[in-house]
Kinemage of the C-alpha trace (Angstrom):
@kinemage 1
@onewidth
@group {chain A} dominant
@subgroup {mainchain}
@vectorlist {calphas} color= white
{ca met a 1} P 11.710 63.215 43.142
{ca leu a 2} L 9.758 61.410 40.246
{ca lys a 3} L 7.346 63.288 37.859
{ca ile a 4} L 4.531 60.761 36.942
{ca glu a 5} L 4.044 62.188 33.479
{ca thr a 6} L 6.659 60.602 32.390
{ca tyr a 7} L 5.799 57.894 33.029
{ca leu a 8} L 2.458 57.889 31.644
{ca ser a 9} L 3.432 59.823 27.892
{ca pro a 10} L 3.666 57.883 25.706
{ca gly a 11} L 7.615 58.322 24.008
{ca arg a 12} L 9.966 57.182 21.978
{ca gly a 13} L 9.177 53.119 22.870
{ca trp a 14} L 5.751 53.034 22.554
{ca asn a 15} L 5.685 54.252 19.230
{ca ser a 16} L 8.101 51.515 17.650
{ca arg a 17} L 5.840 49.223 20.039
{ca arg a 18} L 2.472 50.065 18.285
{ca arg a 19} L 4.204 49.630 14.803
{ca gly a 20} L 6.021 45.753 15.935
{ca val a 21} L 2.314 45.116 16.567
{ca ala a 22} L 0.887 46.205 13.281
{ca leu a 23} L 3.244 44.441 11.235
{ca leu a 24} L 3.065 41.428 13.805
{ca leu a 25} L -1.417 42.142 12.615
{ca val a 26} L -0.548 42.630 9.037
{ca leu a 27} L 1.236 39.701 8.737
{ca val a 28} L -1.690 36.805 10.296
{ca ala a 29} L -3.984 38.734 8.095
{ca ala a 30} L -2.349 37.679 5.205
{ca val a 31} L -1.555 33.849 6.188
{ca val a 32} L -5.261 34.055 6.612
{ca ala a 33} L -6.229 35.384 3.794
{ca phe a 34} L -4.249 32.795 1.513
{ca thr a 35} L -5.079 29.411 3.387
{ca ile a 36} L -8.224 30.679 2.557
{ca ser a 37} L -7.483 31.741 -0.951
{ca ser a 38} L -5.773 28.027 -0.843
{ca ala a 39} L -8.322 26.183 -0.049
{ca tyr a 40} L -11.193 28.083 -2.482
{ca leu a 41} L -8.739 27.633 -5.651
{ca ser a 42} L -7.890 24.164 -4.653
{ca ser a 43} L -12.068 23.069 -3.770
{ca gln a 44} L -12.655 24.830 -7.623
{ca ser a 45} L -10.674 22.090 -9.314
{ca thr a 46} L -11.716 19.940 -7.198
{ca ser a 47} L -15.808 20.717 -8.598
{ca ile a 48} L -14.190 20.685 -12.295
{ca ser a 49} L -12.714 17.506 -11.831
{ca ile a 50} L -16.149 16.415 -10.588
{ca ala a 51} L -18.444 17.767 -13.098
{ca arg a 52} L -16.009 16.270 -16.040
{ca asn a 53} L -16.207 13.070 -14.546
{ca met a 54} L -20.606 13.637 -14.227
{ca glu a 55} L -20.195 14.491 -18.110
{ca asn a 56} L -18.054 11.822 -18.707
{ca leu a 57} L -21.013 9.561 -16.702
{ca his a 58} L -23.363 10.610 -18.222
{ca lys a 59} L -21.909 10.150 -21.843
{ca ala a 60} L -20.803 6.900 -21.316
{ca arg a 61} L -24.556 5.819 -21.152
{ca cys a 62} L -25.817 7.426 -23.767
{ca val a 63} L -23.115 5.649 -26.021
{ca ala a 64} L -24.458 2.004 -24.149
{ca glu a 65} L -27.499 3.182 -25.364
{ca ser a 66} L -27.009 3.535 -28.837
{ca gly a 67} L -24.576 -0.002 -28.122
{ca leu a 68} L -27.639 -1.867 -26.904
{ca arg a 69} L -30.203 -0.094 -29.994
{ca ala a 70} L -27.524 -1.517 -32.459
{ca ala a 71} L -27.497 -4.926 -30.777
{ca ile a 72} L -31.458 -4.611 -30.716
{ca ala a 73} L -31.910 -4.015 -34.409
{ca tyr a 74} L -29.340 -6.510 -35.511
{ca val a 75} L -31.317 -9.494 -33.734
{ca gln a 76} L -34.498 -7.744 -34.894
{ca ala a 77} L -33.326 -7.518 -39.030
{ca thr a 78} L -31.342 -10.950 -38.764
{ca ala a 79} L -32.803 -13.876 -38.819
{ca thr a 80} L -29.740 -16.495 -38.347
{ca trp a 81} L -28.793 -14.099 -35.104
{ca arg a 82} L -28.772 -16.862 -32.440
{ca asp a 83} L -26.120 -19.282 -35.417
{ca asp a 84} L -24.170 -16.250 -36.389
{ca gln a 85} L -23.515 -15.293 -32.699
{ca thr a 86} L -22.046 -17.221 -29.771
{ca his a 87} L -22.759 -17.284 -26.318
{ca gly a 88} L -20.197 -14.248 -24.671
{ca thr a 89} L -19.092 -11.357 -26.230
{ca trp a 90} L -20.536 -9.825 -29.745
{ca ala a 91} L -18.919 -7.156 -30.302
{ca ala a 92} L -15.987 -5.229 -27.998
{ca asp a 93} L -14.669 -1.901 -28.080
{ca val a 94} L -16.999 -0.602 -30.770
{ca ala a 95} L -15.831 3.283 -30.700
{ca tyr a 96} L -18.722 5.479 -30.929
{ca ala a 97} L -19.297 8.732 -30.492
{ca asn a 98} L -15.722 9.719 -28.091
{ca gly a 99} L -15.784 6.352 -26.834
{ca thr a 100} L -16.551 2.524 -26.887
{ca tyr a 101} L -19.188 -0.013 -26.214
{ca thr a 102} L -18.755 -3.637 -26.123
{ca val a 103} L -21.760 -6.135 -25.648
{ca val a 104} L -22.265 -9.557 -24.556
{ca gly a 105} L -25.360 -11.944 -26.009
{ca glu a 106} L -25.663 -15.054 -22.724
{ca asp a 107} L -28.228 -17.304 -23.468
{ca gly a 108} L -29.988 -17.455 -20.070
{ca ala a 109} L -31.769 -15.025 -17.918
{ca asp a 110} L -29.753 -13.586 -14.536
{ca thr a 111} L -32.496 -14.814 -12.661
{ca asp a 112} L -30.873 -14.498 -8.907
{ca gly a 113} L -29.674 -11.321 -9.573
{ca asp a 114} L -26.435 -11.782 -9.059
{ca gly a 115} L -24.789 -10.350 -12.248
{ca val a 116} L -24.074 -13.326 -14.153
{ca ile a 117} L -25.942 -16.366 -16.349
{ca thr a 118} L -24.822 -19.241 -14.848
{ca gln a 119} L -25.068 -23.073 -16.948
{ca pro a 120} L -27.636 -24.905 -15.922
{ca gly a 121} L -29.839 -23.442 -14.021
{ca glu a 122} L -30.471 -19.826 -15.870
{ca gly a 123} L -28.882 -20.627 -19.154
{ca asp a 124} L -27.405 -23.177 -21.299
{ca gly a 125} L -24.550 -21.045 -23.258
{ca asp a 126} L -25.861 -21.863 -26.550
{ca leu a 127} L -28.241 -19.666 -28.165
{ca gly a 128} L -28.693 -21.827 -31.260
{ca asp a 129} L -30.239 -24.809 -29.651
{ca asp a 130} L -33.444 -23.937 -29.189
{ca thr a 131} L -35.785 -20.548 -30.105
{ca ser a 132} L -37.568 -20.453 -27.356
{ca asp a 133} L -34.467 -19.650 -24.716
{ca leu a 134} L -33.947 -16.078 -23.720
{ca leu a 135} L -31.873 -13.539 -24.492
{ca thr a 136} L -29.616 -11.685 -22.133
{ca leu a 137} L -28.081 -8.285 -23.715
{ca thr a 138} L -25.071 -6.819 -21.866
{ca val a 139} L -23.582 -2.950 -22.760
{ca thr a 140} L -21.156 -1.200 -21.136
{ca gly a 141} L -20.014 1.568 -22.675
{ca lys a 142} L -17.311 3.720 -21.677
{ca val a 143} L -16.228 7.574 -22.227
{ca gly a 144} L -13.155 9.021 -20.778
{ca gly a 145} L -11.920 6.821 -17.809
{ca ala a 146} L -15.936 6.614 -17.205
{ca thr a 147} L -17.975 3.024 -17.579
{ca his a 148} L -21.159 2.430 -17.389
């Protein structure tokens, strides 16, 4: 005759199965924790890079504005600037505050908004031929790989 209690009571096999399931659950939890922590650390390093790039972009803008102020001061202080400077690059990669700036002076104005002063139409390319010609100054600042 079979005893039903033998099949219902937990024996040696029952405990080893419980330990196997517990081990499996611990391994799954460890993998999930590792994945979450890796994603978090990866996002933090990306955030730091973005913040550094934004800081460099801000500094590049400040360098460009300083270069523009220097170019305007030069034009205001020098009566012969039209003869001394040509249409094109006036100063290239001038070091300023951990960055550089480049000043481009062009005869004319960008009337069509394409970012380029064309001759003829928007200018004639000669700053010294007419004192009433418009002057367009374009200054580019660079700091740590960022350009403004």
